[in-house]
C-alpha positions in Angstrom: 87.2 82.2 22.2 88.0 80.5 25.5 88.9 76.8 25.1 90.1 75.7 28.5 89.4 78.2 31.2 85.7 77.7 31.3 83.4 76.5 34.1 82.8 72.8 33.8 79.2 71.6 33.6 77.9 69.7 36.6 78.4 65.9 35.9 75.3 64.0 34.9 73.8 62.1 37.8 75.1 58.6 37.7 73.4 55.5 39.0 74.7 52.3 40.6 73.6 48.7 39.8 72.1 47.8 43.2 68.5 48.8 42.7 65.5 49.0 45.1 62.1 47.8 43.9 59.5 48.5 46.6 58.8 49.0 50.3 59.1 46.6 53.2 60.1 46.4 56.9 63.5 45.7 58.3 64.1 42.7 60.6 63.5 45.1 63.5 60.2 46.5 62.1 61.6 49.8 60.8 60.7 51.2 57.4 62.7 49.5 54.7 63.2 49.0 51.0 63.2 45.8 48.9 65.8 45.2 46.3 65.4 43.5 42.9 66.6 39.9 42.8 70.0 40.6 41.2 70.8 43.3 43.8 69.6 41.0 46.7 71.8 38.1 45.5 74.8 40.3 45.0 74.6 41.9 48.5 74.0 38.5 50.1 76.8 36.8 48.2 79.5 39.3 49.0 78.7 39.0 52.8 77.6 35.4 53.2 79.9 32.9 55.0 77.9 29.8 54.1 76.0 28.0 57.0 76.9 30.8 59.4 74.4 32.3 61.8 73.8 36.1 61.7 72.0 38.3 64.2 68.8 38.4 62.2 68.9 35.2 60.2 69.7 31.6 60.9 72.4 30.0 58.9 69.9 27.7 57.3 67.5 30.5 56.3 70.3 32.5 54.9 71.6 29.6 52.8 68.2 28.8 51.5 67.7 32.4 50.4 71.1 32.3 48.7 70.5 29.0 46.8 66.9 30.0 45.8 68.2 33.3 44.3 71.0 31.5 42.5 68.8 28.8 41.1 66.2 31.3 39.8 68.7 33.7 38.2 70.8 30.9 36.7 67.8 30.1 34.5 66.5 33.6 34.0 69.8 35.5 33.6 72.6 32.9 33.1 75.3 35.3 31.9 74.9 37.7 34.8 74.8 34.8 37.4 77.9 33.1 35.9 79.7 36.4 36.0 78.8 37.0 39.6 80.1 33.5 40.6 83.4 33.8 38.9 84.0 37.3 40.3 82.9 36.2 43.7 85.6 33.5 43.9 88.2 36.0 42.6 88.0 39.7 43.6 85.1 39.0 45.9 87.2 36.5 47.9 84.1 34.5 49.0 85.3 30.9 48.5 82.5 28.7 49.8 79.7 30.9 48.6 81.0 30.8 45.0 81.4 27.0 45.2 77.9 26.5 46.5 76.6 29.0 44.0 78.2 27.2 41.0 76.8 23.8 42.1 73.3 25.3 42.4 73.7 27.1 39.1 74.3 23.7 37.4 71.5 21.9 39.2 68.9 24.6 38.4 69.9 24.6 34.7 69.9 20.9 34.4 66.5 20.6 36.1 65.1 23.3 33.7 66.8 21.9 30.6 68.4 25.3 30.0 71.2 25.4 27.4 71.7 29.1 26.7 74.4 31.2 28.4 77.8 30.1 29.9 78.3 26.4 29.9 77.8 24.5 33.2 81.3 23.0 32.9 82.8 26.4 32.5 81.1 27.8 35.6 82.2 24.9 37.8 85.8 25.3 36.6 85.7 29.1 37.2 85.2 28.9 40.9 87.8 26.1 41.6 91.0 28.0 42.3 92.7 26.0 45.1 93.7 22.4 45.0 91.4 21.3 47.8 88.3 22.8 46.1 87.6 19.9 43.6 87.1 17.7 46.6 85.0 20.4 48.3 82.8 20.7 45.2 82.2 16.9 45.2 81.5 16.8 48.9 78.9 19.6 48.6 77.2 18.1 45.5 76.9 14.6 47.0 75.6 16.0 50.3 73.1 18.3 48.7 72.0 16.4 45.6 73.1 12.7 46.0 75.9 10.6 44.6 74.9 10.8 41.0 77.2 13.6 39.8 76.3 14.9 36.3 78.8 15.1 33.5 79.1 18.9 33.5 80.1 18.9 37.1 82.6 16.1 36.6 84.1 17.8 33.5 84.4 21.2 35.2 86.1 19.5 38.2 88.4 17.6 35.8 89.4 20.8 34.1 90.3 22.3 37.5 92.2 19.2 38.6 94.5 19.4 35.6 95.2 23.0 36.5 95.6 22.6 40.2 97.1 19.2 41.1 100.8 19.4 41.7 103.2 17.5 43.9 103.4 20.4 46.4 99.6 20.7 46.5 99.3 17.0 47.0 101.4 17.3 50.2 99.5 20.3 51.4 95.9 19.3 50.8 95.7 15.5 50.3 95.3 14.6 54.0 93.5 11.9 55.9 91.0 14.5 57.3 89.4 15.0 53.9 86.4 12.9 52.9 87.4 13.2 49.2 91.1 12.6 48.8 92.9 13.5 45.5 92.6 9.9 44.4 88.9 9.8 45.1 88.4 12.9 42.9 90.5 11.4 40.1 88.4 8.2 40.2 85.1 10.0 40.1 85.8 12.6 37.4 88.2 10.6 35.2 90.6 13.5 34.7 93.2 12.7 32.0 96.7 14.2 32.4 97.1 17.6 30.7 99.2 17.1 27.5 101.4 20.1 28.1 102.3 19.2 31.7 105.0 16.6 31.6 104.8 14.1 34.5 101.2 14.8 35.4 100.2 11.3 34.5 102.8 9.9 37.0 101.5 12.4 39.6 97.9 11.2 39.1 98.9 7.6 39.4 100.8 8.4 42.6 97.8 10.2 44.0 95.7 7.1 43.3 98.2 4.7 44.9 98.6 7.0 47.9 94.9 6.8 48.4 94.4 3.1 47.8 97.8 1.5 48.5 99.6 3.9 50.8 102.1 1.4 52.1 103.6 0.7 48.6 102.9 4.1 46.9 106.1 5.4 45.4 106.4 9.1 44.2 107.4 9.8 40.7 111.2 10.1 40.4 110.9 13.3 38.4 109.1 15.1 41.1 111.8 16.4 43.4 109.4 17.7 46.1 107.7 14.4 46.5 110.9 12.4 46.5 112.5 14.8 49.1 109.3 14.5 51.2 109.4 10.7 51.2 113.1 10.8 52.2 112.3 13.1 55.1 109.4 11.0 56.3 111.8 8.0 56.4 114.2 9.7 58.9 114.0 8.0 62.4 112.0 10.1 64.9 115.0 10.5 67.2 117.1 12.2 64.4 114.4 14.5 63.0 114.7 17.6 65.2 118.5 17.8 64.8 118.2 17.3 61.0 115.9 20.3 60.5 117.1 22.7 63.2 120.7 22.3 62.3 122.6 23.7 59.2 120.5 23.4 56.0 117.4 22.5 57.9 115.2 25.3 56.5 116.2 24.3 53.0 115.4 20.6 53.6 111.9 21.5 54.8 111.3 23.8 51.9 112.5 21.3 49.3 110.3 18.6 50.8 107.2 20.8 50.8 106.8 20.4 54.6 104.1 22.7 55.9 104.1 24.1 59.4 100.9 22.2 60.2 102.6 18.9 59.4 105.9 19.7 61.0 104.8 19.3 64.6 103.3 15.9 63.9 106.4 14.8 62.1 108.7 16.0 64.9 106.5 14.2 67.5 107.4 17.0 69.9 106.9 20.7 70.7 107.3 23.5 68.2 110.1 25.3 69.9 111.9 28.4 68.6 114.4 26.4 66.5 111.6 24.4 64.8 109.6 27.6 64.0 112.8 29.3 62.7 113.4 26.3 60.4 109.9 26.4 58.8 109.3 30.2 58.8 111.2 30.8 55.5 108.8 28.5 53.6 105.6 29.7 55.2 103.1 31.8 53.3 102.4 35.4 54.4 99.0 34.7 56.0 100.4 31.6 57.8 102.9 34.0 59.3 100.2 36.4 60.3 98.2 33.6 62.0 101.1 32.4 64.0 102.6 35.6 65.5 101.4 34.6 69.0 103.1 31.2 68.5 106.3 32.8 67.5 106.3 35.0 70.6 105.4 32.1 73.0 108.2 30.0 71.5 110.8 32.8 71.8 111.7 33.2 68.1 114.8 35.4 67.9 114.5 39.1 67.0 116.4 38.9 63.8 114.0 36.2 62.6 111.0 38.3 63.7 112.4 41.1 61.6 112.3 38.9 58.6 108.7 37.9 59.4 107.7 41.6 59.9 109.3 42.5 56.5 107.2 39.8 54.7 104.0 40.7 56.5 104.4 44.4 55.5 105.4 43.7 51.9 102.7 45.1 49.6 103.2 42.3 47.0 102.8 39.6 49.7 99.7 41.3 50.9 98.2 41.5 47.4 99.2 37.8 46.7 97.6 36.6 50.0 94.2 38.1 49.0 93.0 38.3 52.6 90.2 40.5 54.0 91.5 43.6 55.7 90.1 42.6 59.1 92.4 39.6 59.2 95.2 41.9 60.2 93.0 43.4 63.0 92.6 39.9 64.4 96.3 39.3 64.4 96.9 42.7 66.1 94.4 41.8 68.8 95.9 38.4 69.5 99.6 38.9 69.1 101.1 39.7 72.5 104.3 41.5 71.3 104.3 45.1 70.1 107.0 44.2 67.6 104.2 43.1 65.2 102.1 46.3 65.5 103.7 48.4 62.8 104.1 45.7 60.2 100.4 44.8 60.7 99.4 48.4 60.3 101.4 48.6 57.1 99.8 45.3 55.8 96.3 46.6 56.7 97.0 49.8 54.7 98.2 47.7 51.7 95.0 45.6 51.9 93.0 48.9 51.7 94.6 50.0 48.5 91.2 50.8 46.8 90.2 53.4 49.4 90.1 56.7 47.5 91.3 60.1 48.7 87.9 61.8 48.7 87.9 65.6 48.0 85.8 68.1 49.9 83.9 67.2 53.1 82.7 63.7 53.9 80.5 62.4 56.7 81.3 58.8 57.6 78.8 57.0 59.9 79.9 53.6 61.3 77.2 51.2 62.7 78.1 49.9 66.1 74.7 48.6 67.1 74.1 45.2 68.7 73.3 43.3 65.4 76.8 44.2 64.0 78.6 42.3 66.8 77.8 38.7 65.9 80.9 36.8 64.6 81.5 36.7 60.8 81.9 32.9 61.1 81.9 30.1 63.7 85.7 29.9 63.3 86.3 33.6 64.0 85.8 36.2 66.7 85.8 38.9 64.1 82.6 40.8 63.6 80.9 43.3 61.3 81.2 46.1 63.8 85.0 46.0 63.6 85.0 45.5 59.8 82.8 48.6 59.6 85.2 50.5 61.8 88.2 49.5 59.7 86.6 50.7 56.5 85.1 53.9 57.9 88.4 54.8 59.6 90.4 54.2 56.4 88.2 56.5 54.4 88.4 59.2 57.1 92.2 59.1 57.2 92.6 59.4 53.5 89.8 62.0 52.9 90.6 65.7 52.5 88.3 66.4 55.4 86.1 63.8 57.1 83.8 63.7 60.1 84.0 60.1 61.5 81.0 59.1 63.6 79.9 55.9 65.4 76.2 55.3 65.9 73.7 52.9 67.5 71.0 54.1 69.9 73.1 57.2 70.3 75.9 58.6 68.2 79.2 60.4 68.8 82.2 61.7 66.8 85.3 59.4 66.8 88.4 61.5 67.2 91.5 60.9 65.0 94.5 62.7 63.7 95.8 62.8 60.2 98.5 60.2 59.7 97.4 58.2 62.7 97.3 54.4 62.8 94.0 52.8 61.7 94.5 50.2 64.4 94.9 52.8 67.2 91.8 54.7 66.0 89.8 51.4 66.2 90.4 51.3 69.9 88.1 54.4 70.3 85.0 52.8 68.9 82.4 51.4 71.3 79.2 49.3 71.5 76.2 51.5 71.1 73.1 49.3 71.4 70.2 49.8 69.0 70.2 51.2 65.5 69.0 54.8 65.0 70.6 55.6 61.7 68.1 58.4 60.9 68.9 60.4 64.0 72.6 59.9 63.5 72.4 61.4 60.0 70.1 64.2 61.1 72.4 65.1 64.0 75.8 65.0 62.2 75.0 66.1 58.6 76.2 69.7 58.4 76.4 70.4 54.6 79.1 67.8 53.8 79.6 66.9 50.2 78.8 63.2 50.6 77.6 60.8 53.3 79.0 57.2 53.7 77.1 54.9 56.0 78.7 51.5 56.8 76.0 49.3 58.3 73.7 46.3 58.2 70.7 48.6 57.5 68.5 47.1 60.2 66.9 50.0 62.1 64.1 49.5 64.6 60.5 50.6 64.3 61.2 52.8 67.3 63.3 55.1 65.2 62.7 57.3 62.2 62.3 56.2 58.6 64.7 56.5 55.6 68.0 58.0 56.8 68.9 59.1 53.4 65.9 61.6 53.4 67.9 63.6 56.0 70.3 64.6 53.2 69.5 67.0 50.3 68.7 65.1 47.0 71.7 66.6 45.2 74.2 65.2 47.8 75.3 61.6 47.3 74.6 59.1 50.0 76.5 55.8 49.9 75.3 52.9 52.0 77.9 50.1 52.4 76.0 47.0 53.4 78.1 44.5 55.3 75.5 41.9 56.1 73.4 41.2 53.0 70.0 41.1 54.6 67.0 41.3 52.3 65.5 44.7 53.4 67.6 47.9 53.1 67.1 51.2 55.0 66.9 53.4 51.9 66.6 53.5 48.1 69.4 52.7 45.7 69.9 52.8 42.0 68.6 56.3 41.6 70.6 59.5 41.3 72.7 60.2 44.4 71.5 57.2 46.4 73.8 54.2 46.1 74.2 50.9 47.9 77.2 48.6 47.6 78.5 45.7 49.7 81.1 43.2 50.6 83.9 42.7 53.1 86.8 44.0 51.0 87.8 47.4 49.9 86.8 46.7 46.3 83.5 48.5 46.6 85.3 51.8 46.9 86.1 51.7 43.2 82.5 52.8 42.6 82.7 56.1 44.5 85.0 58.0 42.1 83.1 56.6 39.1 79.7 57.8 40.4 81.1 61.2 41.4 82.5 61.9 37.9 79.1 61.1 36.4 79.8 57.6 35.1 77.3 54.9 35.9 78.8 52.1 37.9 78.4 48.6 36.5 78.6 45.3 38.3 82.2 44.7 39.2 82.8 41.8 36.7 81.4 43.9 33.8 84.3 46.4 33.9 
């Protein structure tokens, strides 16, 4: 009897967690689909830069929708909501949304008297992962809900403070520009030193003195970074530049925890090539990426630039920096020198590590309509159109065979060659006006094994209905939603019709699971 050389049964049809629950209209009046509340919150959370205007929603309306969904589900489904918030701050990489969500989770549950599910204190602690975030949490709470901070919020912040407050973090984040300094946070939450962290009590006392008695505050003698920083600050202005640009200068800056942001003010003069070269060894990978133009304008030497390039392209540095892939596109667009192009291409590739090599034939449709061009945030010129192009191109370059198409009012293939640079392919995408997703699918679907649409799902009433209906029911269609609007363009949660979202490559993990017949869970559920 044959044991191995037999035809495998067709995998069972798998379903994904984002689920539609009725019909509606898109923001442009086209036919659309409503999603259940968990699905709506998930897609909004992974795309929502808090308080930021989008093409179809004001920042206030978007924030109100987010907080209303969090507050409702915090009471009705506490475990799911707490899981979302913790994951959102981690793998989801949405810092502000997770912080706001945790505060609203606690407020809703306190108002409702809910006690089941994950503890409020635990949820607050789970989203605070950087040393400036305890102050951010207090600032949000007091602005949204008043100065009476409840005990679970204080205790969750205190837990985070004991994890996050160090001498080096004090120098980096405890600045006069903050409304809540480290000392203010310590006063409000009454954080006791952690018993297994020697010297933390002295550090806390120094943070309090630094806030309330800065002229007489003395750093703990056991904290070498704080002591070195104090000594450096005491150097006369006229002697500073020579001290740090001469022999041993880079080591002095690193030992004293001097950031590049603080260095210019301390020098009280320009950041010339020598100053940059002294601080570059102690800069983080993303600080390097953000300053490539400054390095070029200052005239940093080629041998130093080679060291910067090696760090930018290091896969471990990329993983540790936890940045969105499109950050590297921004650096590529703004850095004047070609010496950065290849390391940025390598870094972009490392940041897209989850993109699978899809077998068979794949149709990839990238939305380049007008609504995709609004900035992701008011501090960035990056937009969803370029994010969509990055993800679509990355899939195409790794697939066995892919048809890469851009669409809007019209649609057209985007040419590429195997092994080509993602950044070079991006230069071939255009701005295509309205959103006729249905016609794009109809025109370009030619029996491919799967269809991937990267979009905000907002088609106009002028165009056809559900674009997924243009594809046979037994062919999977993946909609990757990059905007988190309430209405979607097609169904999800049924066999072969799937929606996922976000601004990282993490969503790609779902595709192989679904295609091998395994139901995809929410990302924090394994």
